[in-house]
C-alpha positions as CSV (number, residue, x, y, z in Angstrom):
1,M,-31.4,46.8,5.4
2,G,-32.1,44.5,8.4
3,K,-30.6,41.3,8.8
4,A,-33.7,39.2,8.1
5,S,-34.0,41.0,4.7
6,K,-30.1,39.8,3.8
7,V,-31.1,36.4,4.8
8,K,-34.1,36.5,2.4
9,V,-32.2,37.3,-0.4
10,E,-30.2,33.9,0.3
11,V,-33.3,32.0,1.0
12,G,-34.4,32.9,-2.6
13,E,-30.7,32.0,-4.1
14,V,-31.0,28.7,-2.5
15,R,-34.7,27.8,-3.4
16,D,-33.8,28.9,-7.2
17,L,-30.6,26.4,-7.1
18,V,-33.0,23.7,-5.7
19,D,-35.6,24.2,-8.5
20,L,-32.6,24.2,-11.0
21,I,-31.1,21.0,-9.8
22,Q,-34.7,19.3,-9.7
23,V,-35.1,20.4,-13.3
24,L,-31.8,18.8,-14.4
25,K,-32.8,15.7,-12.4
26,D,-35.9,15.1,-13.8
27,V,-34.2,15.7,-17.5
28,A,-31.7,13.0,-16.5
29,D,-34.6,10.7,-15.3
30,M,-36.5,11.0,-18.6
31,K,-33.4,10.4,-20.5
32,Y,-32.5,7.2,-18.7
33,H,-36.0,5.6,-19.0
34,A,-36.3,6.6,-22.5
35,M,-33.1,4.9,-23.5
36,A,-33.8,1.8,-21.1
37,A,-36.8,1.5,-23.5
38,Q,-34.7,1.5,-26.5
39,R,-32.2,-0.9,-24.9
40,V,-34.4,-4.2,-25.9
41,K,-34.0,-3.7,-29.7
42,F,-30.1,-4.9,-29.2
43,N,-31.4,-8.4,-27.4
44,R,-33.7,-8.7,-30.8
45,F,-30.9,-8.0,-33.1
46,N,-28.7,-10.6,-31.2
47,E,-31.3,-13.3,-31.7
48,S,-31.8,-12.7,-35.0
49,F,-28.1,-12.7,-35.7
50,T,-27.7,-16.0,-34.2
51,E,-30.6,-17.6,-35.7
52,F,-29.4,-16.4,-39.3
53,F,-25.8,-17.6,-39.1
54,S,-26.8,-20.8,-37.3
55,L,-27.7,-22.1,-40.7
56,V,-24.0,-23.0,-41.7
57,G,-21.2,-24.4,-39.6
58,F,-18.6,-22.1,-38.6
59,S,-17.2,-23.8,-35.6
60,Q,-14.2,-25.5,-37.2
61,V,-13.3,-22.3,-39.2
62,Q,-10.1,-20.7,-38.4
63,H,-10.3,-16.6,-38.9
64,P,-8.0,-14.0,-36.8
65,L,-11.3,-12.4,-35.4
66,V,-12.3,-15.4,-34.0
67,N,-9.3,-18.0,-33.4
68,N,-6.2,-15.9,-32.6
69,S,-3.1,-17.0,-30.5
70,N,-1.1,-13.7,-30.8
71,P,-0.5,-12.4,-27.2
72,K,-0.1,-8.9,-28.0
73,A,-3.2,-7.0,-26.2
74,L,-5.0,-3.9,-26.5
75,I,-7.5,-2.5,-23.6
76,L,-10.2,-0.4,-25.2
77,V,-11.4,2.2,-22.4
78,I,-14.8,4.0,-22.8
79,S,-15.2,7.2,-20.8
80,T,-18.4,9.3,-21.0
81,E,-18.2,13.2,-21.4
82,R,-21.5,13.9,-19.8
83,G,-21.6,16.1,-16.5
84,F,-22.0,15.0,-13.0
85,V,-20.3,11.6,-13.7
86,G,-16.8,12.1,-12.8
87,D,-16.7,9.3,-10.0
88,L,-18.0,6.9,-12.8
89,N,-15.3,7.7,-15.0
90,S,-12.7,7.4,-12.2
91,R,-14.0,4.1,-11.5
92,V,-13.6,2.8,-15.1
93,I,-10.1,4.1,-15.3
94,G,-9.3,2.1,-12.2
95,R,-10.8,-0.9,-13.6
96,A,-8.7,-0.1,-16.8
97,M,-5.7,-0.4,-14.5
98,E,-6.4,-3.5,-13.3
99,E,-6.8,-4.9,-16.3
100,K,-3.2,-3.4,-17.3
101,E,-1.9,-5.2,-14.3
102,K,-3.2,-8.7,-15.7
103,S,-1.5,-7.7,-19.0
104,P,1.1,-5.5,-18.5
105,Q,2.2,-5.4,-22.2
106,A,-1.0,-4.4,-23.4
107,Q,-1.5,-0.8,-24.6
108,F,-4.7,1.6,-24.0
109,V,-6.8,3.0,-26.8
110,V,-9.5,5.5,-25.3
111,V,-12.7,6.7,-26.3
112,G,-13.5,10.1,-24.8
113,K,-11.4,13.3,-23.8
114,K,-12.0,12.7,-20.0
115,G,-10.6,8.9,-20.1
116,I,-7.7,10.1,-22.0
117,S,-6.8,13.0,-19.7
118,K,-7.3,10.4,-16.4
119,L,-5.0,7.9,-18.1
120,E,-2.4,10.3,-19.1
121,G,-2.3,11.8,-15.6
122,L,-1.4,8.5,-14.3
123,G,1.5,8.3,-16.8
124,Q,-0.2,5.9,-19.3
125,K,0.7,5.9,-23.0
126,I,-2.7,6.3,-25.3
127,L,-2.0,4.6,-28.8
128,K,-4.9,5.8,-30.0
129,G,-7.9,8.0,-28.9
130,W,-11.2,9.2,-30.0
131,E,-12.3,12.5,-28.6
132,D,-15.0,13.5,-31.0
133,V,-17.7,11.1,-30.0
134,E,-20.5,13.6,-29.2
135,D,-19.8,15.4,-32.5
136,R,-19.5,12.5,-35.0
137,G,-22.3,10.3,-33.4
138,L,-22.2,7.1,-31.8
139,Y,-22.6,4.8,-34.8
140,E,-19.6,6.6,-36.8
141,V,-17.4,6.5,-34.1
142,A,-18.1,2.6,-33.5
143,V,-17.5,1.8,-36.9
144,D,-14.3,4.0,-37.0
145,I,-13.4,1.8,-34.0
146,K,-14.4,-1.6,-35.3
147,T,-12.3,-0.7,-38.6
148,Y,-9.3,0.1,-36.6
149,L,-9.2,-3.0,-34.5
150,V,-10.0,-5.3,-37.5
151,K,-7.2,-4.0,-39.2
152,E,-4.8,-4.2,-36.4
153,V,-5.7,-7.9,-35.9
154,M,-5.7,-8.8,-39.6
155,E,-2.1,-7.2,-40.1
156,G,-0.9,-9.1,-36.7
157,R,-0.1,-6.2,-34.7
158,I,-2.7,-7.3,-32.0
159,G,-4.5,-10.4,-31.5
160,K,-6.7,-9.7,-28.3
161,V,-8.8,-6.8,-27.1
162,T,-10.6,-6.0,-23.8
163,M,-13.3,-3.6,-23.5
164,V,-13.7,-1.5,-20.2
165,Y,-16.9,0.5,-19.9
166,P,-19.3,1.7,-17.5
167,W,-22.1,-0.8,-17.1
168,P,-25.8,0.2,-16.1
169,K,-26.7,-2.9,-13.7
170,D,-30.0,-1.3,-13.1
171,Y,-31.4,2.3,-12.4
172,T,-29.6,2.7,-9.3
173,V,-26.5,0.5,-9.5
174,T,-23.6,1.4,-12.3
175,K,-20.1,0.0,-12.1
176,P,-17.1,-0.3,-14.5
177,R,-17.0,-3.8,-16.6
178,A,-14.6,-5.3,-18.6
179,V,-15.6,-7.8,-21.6
180,K,-13.4,-9.6,-24.0
181,L,-14.2,-8.1,-27.4
182,L,-11.7,-10.1,-29.5
183,P,-10.9,-12.9,-30.5
184,C,-14.8,-13.3,-30.3
185,E,-14.6,-16.8,-29.6
186,D,-18.3,-16.6,-28.2
187,L,-19.7,-15.3,-31.3
188,L,-21.7,-18.0,-31.7
189,P,-22.4,-20.1,-28.7
190,K,-25.5,-21.4,-29.9
191,Q,-24.6,-22.1,-33.6
192,S,-22.7,-25.4,-32.9
193,Q,-26.2,-26.6,-31.0
194,T,-28.1,-26.2,-34.3
195,V,-26.3,-26.6,-37.3
196,E,-26.7,-30.3,-37.4
197,K,-30.4,-29.5,-38.4
198,F,-29.4,-27.8,-41.4
199,R,-27.3,-30.5,-43.3
200,Q,-28.6,-29.5,-46.8
201,V,-27.6,-25.7,-46.8
202,I,-25.8,-24.7,-49.9
203,E,-22.7,-22.4,-49.2
204,E,-22.2,-20.1,-52.0
205,S,-19.5,-18.0,-50.4
206,D,-16.3,-19.3,-48.7
207,A,-16.7,-20.2,-44.9
208,V,-13.7,-18.3,-44.0
209,D,-15.0,-15.3,-46.0
210,M,-18.3,-15.4,-44.3
211,T,-17.0,-15.9,-40.6
212,G,-14.7,-12.7,-41.3
213,Y,-17.9,-10.8,-42.6
214,L,-20.0,-12.2,-39.6
215,A,-17.2,-11.1,-37.2
216,D,-16.8,-7.7,-38.8
217,L,-20.7,-7.0,-38.4
218,W,-21.0,-8.5,-34.9
219,L,-17.9,-6.2,-34.0
220,S,-19.5,-3.0,-34.8
221,S,-22.8,-4.0,-33.2
222,K,-21.1,-5.0,-30.1
223,I,-19.1,-1.7,-30.0
224,Y,-22.2,0.5,-30.5
225,E,-24.2,-1.7,-28.0
226,I,-21.6,-0.7,-25.5
227,F,-21.5,2.9,-26.5
228,F,-25.2,3.1,-25.9
229,D,-24.9,1.1,-22.4
230,T,-22.1,3.9,-21.9
231,N,-24.8,6.7,-22.4
232,L,-27.3,4.8,-20.3
233,A,-24.9,4.6,-17.5
234,A,-24.0,8.0,-17.7
235,A,-27.8,9.0,-17.4
236,A,-28.3,6.8,-14.3
237,A,-25.2,8.2,-12.7
238,Q,-26.4,11.8,-13.5
239,T,-29.8,10.9,-11.9
240,Q,-28.1,9.7,-8.6
241,Q,-25.8,12.5,-8.3
242,L,-28.3,15.1,-8.9
243,D,-30.3,13.2,-6.3
244,N,-27.8,13.4,-4.0
245,S,-27.2,17.0,-4.6
246,L,-30.9,17.8,-4.5
247,G,-31.0,16.2,-1.1
248,K,-28.4,18.2,0.5
249,M,-29.7,21.4,-1.1
250,R,-33.1,20.9,0.4
251,K,-31.5,20.7,3.7
252,E,-29.4,23.5,3.1
253,R,-32.8,25.5,2.3
254,D,-34.3,24.3,5.6
255,V,-31.3,25.8,7.5
256,V,-31.5,28.9,5.6
257,K,-35.1,29.1,6.2
258,L,-34.8,28.5,9.9
259,K,-32.1,31.1,9.9
260,Y,-34.4,33.5,8.2
261,R,-36.9,33.1,10.7
262,K,-34.6,33.6,13.7
263,A,-33.4,36.6,12.1
264,K,-36.7,37.8,11.4
265,R,-37.6,37.4,15.1
266,G,-34.3,39.2,16.1
267,D,-35.4,42.4,13.6
268,I,-38.4,42.5,15.6
269,D,-37.0,42.1,19.1
270,K,-34.6,44.7,18.1
271,S,-37.4,47.4,16.7
272,L,-39.3,46.8,20.0
273,R,-36.4,47.3,22.2
274,E,-35.6,50.6,20.0
275,V,-39.5,51.7,20.5
276,F,-39.3,50.9,23.9
277,S,-36.1,52.9,24.5
278,A,-37.4,55.7,22.5
279,R,-40.6,55.8,24.7
280,M,-38.5,55.9,27.8
281,M,-36.6,58.5,26.7
282,V,-39.7,60.7,26.0
283,T,-41.2,60.0,29.2
284,K,-38.0,61.2,31.0
């Protein structure tokens, strides 16, 4: 087998790898745009949520989920289990450690095996972890986390929760983001502006109970929304990583093709020299 034949095999392997990466990138790209189209449903829910609860004045109600002076804090870290997003998870963990520096006594609760592994690798203790998000589903885990956080707050073990997660700013930019989850003091930012318009509303339930229900419902929705954003960020990060890999592999393909052409010319030159040498031997 000549040198060109050996290089031709390498050309085929690189070409197949380029085609595979292209398919993976197309899948990630379609997934991102499909999820981005669904993202608007959260905006509509938030609008309806605020409109409904603006009927009653909650601004003066004291409830642990909304007004809480307990200094004990949790940092809820959301990592993703998707492939090709190692850098994104690392940046999320880096942001979580920054939040830890602000509140040295805060404890970590983590969603995702990769997040748990990275934090434990840094010597951090994990108070509670959720590793089965993909198996159980986003909403089920979101409700489970909400139930856990509400119980911890209502029983006085924590007062504040900060959530750190991958945020998809747009198709090309993903970065870690930290948001205050509890106490949800900003739950009804518009409510105090509109409540004066509804002076004749009859409150059949206690305002404190309604506030607790409201905060509980909002918390479930917010955690699920952030889970959705995490998957959206992962799809964007996958697309970016695969696009970078595709560019590198295309350059490698061009290099191998050039190598093949040179090898082919070398084989032809070698054959011509052998023929010429044989002819000269016959002539002598």
